[in-house]
mmCIF file of the N, C-alpha and C atoms, coordinates in Angstrom:
data_MODEL
# 
_entry.id   MODEL 
# 
loop_
_atom_site.group_PDB 
_atom_site.id 
_atom_site.type_symbol 
_atom_site.label_atom_id 
_atom_site.label_alt_id 
_atom_site.label_comp_id 
_atom_site.label_asym_id 
_atom_site.label_entity_id 
_atom_site.label_seq_id 
_atom_site.pdbx_PDB_ins_code 
_atom_site.Cartn_x 
_atom_site.Cartn_y 
_atom_site.Cartn_z 
_atom_site.occupancy 
_atom_site.B_iso_or_equiv 
_atom_site.pdbx_formal_charge 
_atom_site.auth_seq_id 
_atom_site.auth_comp_id 
_atom_site.auth_asym_id 
_atom_site.auth_atom_id 
_atom_site.pdbx_PDB_model_num 
ATOM 1   N N  . MET A 1 1  ? 10.421  -1.750 -21.905 1.00 0.00 ? 1  MET A N  1 
ATOM 2   C CA . MET A 1 1  ? 11.479  -2.476 -21.253 1.00 0.00 ? 1  MET A CA 1 
ATOM 3   C C  . MET A 1 1  ? 10.870  -3.281 -20.101 1.00 0.00 ? 1  MET A C  1 
ATOM 4   N N  . VAL A 1 2  ? 11.342  -4.476 -19.907 1.00 0.00 ? 2  VAL A N  1 
ATOM 5   C CA . VAL A 1 2  ? 10.814  -5.378 -18.890 1.00 0.00 ? 2  VAL A CA 1 
ATOM 6   C C  . VAL A 1 2  ? 11.863  -5.594 -17.811 1.00 0.00 ? 2  VAL A C  1 
ATOM 7   N N  . GLU A 1 3  ? 11.431  -5.567 -16.568 1.00 0.00 ? 3  GLU A N  1 
ATOM 8   C CA . GLU A 1 3  ? 12.352  -5.856 -15.472 1.00 0.00 ? 3  GLU A CA 1 
ATOM 9   C C  . GLU A 1 3  ? 12.483  -7.365 -15.337 1.00 0.00 ? 3  GLU A C  1 
ATOM 10  N N  . LEU A 1 4  ? 13.700  -7.853 -15.278 1.00 0.00 ? 4  LEU A N  1 
ATOM 11  C CA . LEU A 1 4  ? 13.942  -9.286 -15.258 1.00 0.00 ? 4  LEU A CA 1 
ATOM 12  C C  . LEU A 1 4  ? 14.123  -9.854 -13.857 1.00 0.00 ? 4  LEU A C  1 
ATOM 13  N N  . SER A 1 5  ? 14.147  -9.009 -12.856 1.00 0.00 ? 5  SER A N  1 
ATOM 14  C CA . SER A 1 5  ? 14.283  -9.497 -11.486 1.00 0.00 ? 5  SER A CA 1 
ATOM 15  C C  . SER A 1 5  ? 13.201  -8.874 -10.615 1.00 0.00 ? 5  SER A C  1 
ATOM 16  N N  . THR A 1 6  ? 12.839  -9.570 -9.578  1.00 0.00 ? 6  THR A N  1 
ATOM 17  C CA . THR A 1 6  ? 11.827  -9.083 -8.648  1.00 0.00 ? 6  THR A CA 1 
ATOM 18  C C  . THR A 1 6  ? 12.523  -8.423 -7.467  1.00 0.00 ? 6  THR A C  1 
ATOM 19  N N  . PRO A 1 7  ? 12.168  -7.179 -7.143  1.00 0.00 ? 7  PRO A N  1 
ATOM 20  C CA . PRO A 1 7  ? 12.806  -6.536 -5.997  1.00 0.00 ? 7  PRO A CA 1 
ATOM 21  C C  . PRO A 1 7  ? 12.418  -7.243 -4.697  1.00 0.00 ? 7  PRO A C  1 
ATOM 22  N N  . VAL A 1 8  ? 13.361  -7.333 -3.790  1.00 0.00 ? 8  VAL A N  1 
ATOM 23  C CA . VAL A 1 8  ? 13.121  -7.975 -2.500  1.00 0.00 ? 8  VAL A CA 1 
ATOM 24  C C  . VAL A 1 8  ? 12.638  -6.915 -1.527  1.00 0.00 ? 8  VAL A C  1 
ATOM 25  N N  . CYS A 1 9  ? 11.555  -7.203 -0.832  1.00 0.00 ? 9  CYS A N  1 
ATOM 26  C CA . CYS A 1 9  ? 11.037  -6.238 0.131   1.00 0.00 ? 9  CYS A CA 1 
ATOM 27  C C  . CYS A 1 9  ? 11.834  -6.312 1.428   1.00 0.00 ? 9  CYS A C  1 
ATOM 28  N N  . GLU A 1 10 ? 11.770  -5.250 2.176   1.00 0.00 ? 10 GLU A N  1 
ATOM 29  C CA . GLU A 1 10 ? 12.438  -5.187 3.471   1.00 0.00 ? 10 GLU A CA 1 
ATOM 30  C C  . GLU A 1 10 ? 11.439  -5.620 4.534   1.00 0.00 ? 10 GLU A C  1 
ATOM 31  N N  . PHE A 1 11 ? 11.457  -6.889 4.894   1.00 0.00 ? 11 PHE A N  1 
ATOM 32  C CA . PHE A 1 11 ? 10.524  -7.406 5.882   1.00 0.00 ? 11 PHE A CA 1 
ATOM 33  C C  . PHE A 1 11 ? 10.719  -6.688 7.206   1.00 0.00 ? 11 PHE A C  1 
ATOM 34  N N  . GLY A 1 12 ? 9.609   -6.343 7.848   1.00 0.00 ? 12 GLY A N  1 
ATOM 35  C CA . GLY A 1 12 ? 9.663   -5.663 9.135   1.00 0.00 ? 12 GLY A CA 1 
ATOM 36  C C  . GLY A 1 12 ? 9.699   -4.150 9.022   1.00 0.00 ? 12 GLY A C  1 
ATOM 37  N N  . GLN A 1 13 ? 9.889   -3.619 7.821   1.00 0.00 ? 13 GLN A N  1 
ATOM 38  C CA . GLN A 1 13 ? 9.918   -2.177 7.625   1.00 0.00 ? 13 GLN A CA 1 
ATOM 39  C C  . GLN A 1 13 ? 8.515   -1.674 7.320   1.00 0.00 ? 13 GLN A C  1 
ATOM 40  N N  . LYS A 1 14 ? 8.160   -0.514 7.844   1.00 0.00 ? 14 LYS A N  1 
ATOM 41  C CA . LYS A 1 14 ? 6.856   0.082  7.564   1.00 0.00 ? 14 LYS A CA 1 
ATOM 42  C C  . LYS A 1 14 ? 6.850   0.598  6.120   1.00 0.00 ? 14 LYS A C  1 
ATOM 43  N N  . PRO A 1 15 ? 5.808   0.282  5.353   1.00 0.00 ? 15 PRO A N  1 
ATOM 44  C CA . PRO A 1 15 ? 5.745   0.759  3.967   1.00 0.00 ? 15 PRO A CA 1 
ATOM 45  C C  . PRO A 1 15 ? 5.484   2.263  3.915   1.00 0.00 ? 15 PRO A C  1 
ATOM 46  N N  . ARG A 1 16 ? 5.885   2.878  2.815   1.00 0.00 ? 16 ARG A N  1 
ATOM 47  C CA . ARG A 1 16 ? 5.597   4.302  2.620   1.00 0.00 ? 16 ARG A CA 1 
ATOM 48  C C  . ARG A 1 16 ? 4.093   4.482  2.473   1.00 0.00 ? 16 ARG A C  1 
ATOM 49  N N  . ASP A 1 17 ? 3.576   5.554  3.029   1.00 0.00 ? 17 ASP A N  1 
ATOM 50  C CA . ASP A 1 17 ? 2.147   5.828  2.940   1.00 0.00 ? 17 ASP A CA 1 
ATOM 51  C C  . ASP A 1 17 ? 1.809   6.343  1.543   1.00 0.00 ? 17 ASP A C  1 
ATOM 52  N N  . PHE A 1 18 ? 0.638   5.976  1.055   1.00 0.00 ? 18 PHE A N  1 
ATOM 53  C CA . PHE A 1 18 ? 0.134   6.511  -0.200  1.00 0.00 ? 18 PHE A CA 1 
ATOM 54  C C  . PHE A 1 18 ? -1.376  6.610  -0.086  1.00 0.00 ? 18 PHE A C  1 
ATOM 55  N N  . THR A 1 19 ? -1.986  7.390  -0.943  1.00 0.00 ? 19 THR A N  1 
ATOM 56  C CA . THR A 1 19 ? -3.426  7.625  -0.914  1.00 0.00 ? 19 THR A CA 1 
ATOM 57  C C  . THR A 1 19 ? -4.022  7.277  -2.270  1.00 0.00 ? 19 THR A C  1 
ATOM 58  N N  . LEU A 1 20 ? -5.144  6.569  -2.241  1.00 0.00 ? 20 LEU A N  1 
ATOM 59  C CA . LEU A 1 20 ? -5.888  6.227  -3.452  1.00 0.00 ? 20 LEU A CA 1 
ATOM 60  C C  . LEU A 1 20 ? -7.344  6.598  -3.254  1.00 0.00 ? 20 LEU A C  1 
ATOM 61  N N  . LYS A 1 21 ? -8.018  6.956  -4.335  1.00 0.00 ? 21 LYS A N  1 
ATOM 62  C CA . LYS A 1 21 ? -9.443  7.261  -4.276  1.00 0.00 ? 21 LYS A CA 1 
ATOM 63  C C  . LYS A 1 21 ? -10.217 5.960  -4.423  1.00 0.00 ? 21 LYS A C  1 
ATOM 64  N N  . GLY A 1 22 ? -11.126 5.698  -3.475  1.00 0.00 ? 22 GLY A N  1 
ATOM 65  C CA . GLY A 1 22 ? -11.928 4.488  -3.498  1.00 0.00 ? 22 GLY A CA 1 
ATOM 66  C C  . GLY A 1 22 ? -13.152 4.644  -4.381  1.00 0.00 ? 22 GLY A C  1 
ATOM 67  N N  . VAL A 1 23 ? -13.839 3.549  -4.639  1.00 0.00 ? 23 VAL A N  1 
ATOM 68  C CA . VAL A 1 23 ? -15.055 3.590  -5.454  1.00 0.00 ? 23 VAL A CA 1 
ATOM 69  C C  . VAL A 1 23 ? -16.159 4.358  -4.748  1.00 0.00 ? 23 VAL A C  1 
ATOM 70  N N  . ASP A 1 24 ? -16.006 4.549  -3.427  1.00 0.00 ? 24 ASP A N  1 
ATOM 71  C CA . ASP A 1 24 ? -16.975 5.320  -2.660  1.00 0.00 ? 24 ASP A CA 1 
ATOM 72  C C  . ASP A 1 24 ? -16.693 6.821  -2.717  1.00 0.00 ? 24 ASP A C  1 
ATOM 73  N N  . GLY A 1 25 ? -15.633 7.215  -3.447  1.00 0.00 ? 25 GLY A N  1 
ATOM 74  C CA . GLY A 1 25 ? -15.282 8.620  -3.589  1.00 0.00 ? 25 GLY A CA 1 
ATOM 75  C C  . GLY A 1 25 ? -14.387 9.146  -2.481  1.00 0.00 ? 25 GLY A C  1 
ATOM 76  N N  . LYS A 1 26 ? -14.143 8.336  -1.458  1.00 0.00 ? 26 LYS A N  1 
ATOM 77  C CA . LYS A 1 26 ? -13.291 8.750  -0.339  1.00 0.00 ? 26 LYS A CA 1 
ATOM 78  C C  . LYS A 1 26 ? -11.834 8.466  -0.664  1.00 0.00 ? 26 LYS A C  1 
ATOM 79  N N  . ASP A 1 27 ? -10.952 9.250  -0.047  1.00 0.00 ? 27 ASP A N  1 
ATOM 80  C CA . ASP A 1 27 ? -9.522  8.987  -0.152  1.00 0.00 ? 27 ASP A CA 1 
ATOM 81  C C  . ASP A 1 27 ? -9.136  7.984  0.921   1.00 0.00 ? 27 ASP A C  1 
ATOM 82  N N  . TRP A 1 28 ? -8.407  6.936  0.521   1.00 0.00 ? 28 TRP A N  1 
ATOM 83  C CA . TRP A 1 28 ? -7.956  5.895  1.440   1.00 0.00 ? 28 TRP A CA 1 
ATOM 84  C C  . TRP A 1 28 ? -6.443  5.864  1.441   1.00 0.00 ? 28 TRP A C  1 
ATOM 85  N N  . SER A 1 29 ? -5.865  5.684  2.615   1.00 0.00 ? 29 SER A N  1 
ATOM 86  C CA . SER A 1 29 ? -4.417  5.593  2.734   1.00 0.00 ? 29 SER A CA 1 
ATOM 87  C C  . SER A 1 29 ? -4.060  4.430  3.648   1.00 0.00 ? 29 SER A C  1 
ATOM 88  N N  . LEU A 1 30 ? -2.808  4.020  3.610   1.00 0.00 ? 30 LEU A N  1 
ATOM 89  C CA . LEU A 1 30 ? -2.359  2.952  4.501   1.00 0.00 ? 30 LEU A CA 1 
ATOM 90  C C  . LEU A 1 30 ? -2.504  3.376  5.954   1.00 0.00 ? 30 LEU A C  1 
ATOM 91  N N  . ASP A 1 31 ? -2.193  4.637  6.250   1.00 0.00 ? 31 ASP A N  1 
ATOM 92  C CA . ASP A 1 31 ? -2.302  5.107  7.632   1.00 0.00 ? 31 ASP A CA 1 
ATOM 93  C C  . ASP A 1 31 ? -3.737  5.035  8.146   1.00 0.00 ? 31 ASP A C  1 
ATOM 94  N N  . LYS A 1 32 ? -4.732  5.304  7.275   1.00 0.00 ? 32 LYS A N  1 
ATOM 95  C CA . LYS A 1 32 ? -6.136  5.215  7.698   1.00 0.00 ? 32 LYS A CA 1 
ATOM 96  C C  . LYS A 1 32 ? -6.533  3.777  8.008   1.00 0.00 ? 32 LYS A C  1 
ATOM 97  N N  . CYS A 1 33 ? -5.957  2.837  7.288   1.00 0.00 ? 33 CYS A N  1 
ATOM 98  C CA . CYS A 1 33 ? -6.347  1.435  7.415   1.00 0.00 ? 33 CYS A CA 1 
ATOM 99  C C  . CYS A 1 33 ? -5.443  0.646  8.346   1.00 0.00 ? 33 CYS A C  1 
ATOM 100 N N  . TYR A 1 34 ? -4.377  1.247  8.848   1.00 0.00 ? 34 TYR A N  1 
ATOM 101 C CA . TYR A 1 34 ? -3.412  0.529  9.672   1.00 0.00 ? 34 TYR A CA 1 
ATOM 102 C C  . TYR A 1 34 ? -4.092  -0.054 10.910  1.00 0.00 ? 34 TYR A C  1 
ATOM 103 N N  . GLY A 1 35 ? -3.904  -1.352 11.118  1.00 0.00 ? 35 GLY A N  1 
ATOM 104 C CA . GLY A 1 35 ? -4.468  -2.022 12.284  1.00 0.00 ? 35 GLY A CA 1 
ATOM 105 C C  . GLY A 1 35 ? -5.875  -2.557 12.069  1.00 0.00 ? 35 GLY A C  1 
ATOM 106 N N  . ARG A 1 36 ? -6.517  -2.195 10.966  1.00 0.00 ? 36 ARG A N  1 
ATOM 107 C CA . ARG A 1 36 ? -7.863  -2.683 10.662  1.00 0.00 ? 36 ARG A CA 1 
ATOM 108 C C  . ARG A 1 36 ? -7.755  -3.866 9.723   1.00 0.00 ? 36 ARG A C  1 
ATOM 109 N N  . ARG A 1 37 ? -8.737  -4.743 9.790   1.00 0.00 ? 37 ARG A N  1 
ATOM 110 C CA . ARG A 1 37 ? -8.810  -5.828 8.802   1.00 0.00 ? 37 ARG A CA 1 
ATOM 111 C C  . ARG A 1 37 ? -9.575  -5.298 7.602   1.00 0.00 ? 37 ARG A C  1 
ATOM 112 N N  . VAL A 1 38 ? -8.885  -5.177 6.501   1.00 0.00 ? 38 VAL A N  1 
ATOM 113 C CA . VAL A 1 38 ? -9.488  -4.636 5.285   1.00 0.00 ? 38 VAL A CA 1 
ATOM 114 C C  . VAL A 1 38 ? -9.297  -5.656 4.179   1.00 0.00 ? 38 VAL A C  1 
ATOM 115 N N  . PHE A 1 39 ? -10.381 -6.175 3.676   1.00 0.00 ? 39 PHE A N  1 
ATOM 116 C CA . PHE A 1 39 ? -10.314 -7.149 2.581   1.00 0.00 ? 39 PHE A CA 1 
ATOM 117 C C  . PHE A 1 39 ? -11.012 -6.603 1.389   1.00 0.00 ? 39 PHE A C  1 
# 
């Protein structure tokens, strides 16, 4: 099933935190990167 509409984000709201494993084997989360320039 395909979603036919794009959800609108809540501008100005803090996103929910989540954690992903990086290629370096470390766990990365939004809270760890908050305020840093990460490209």
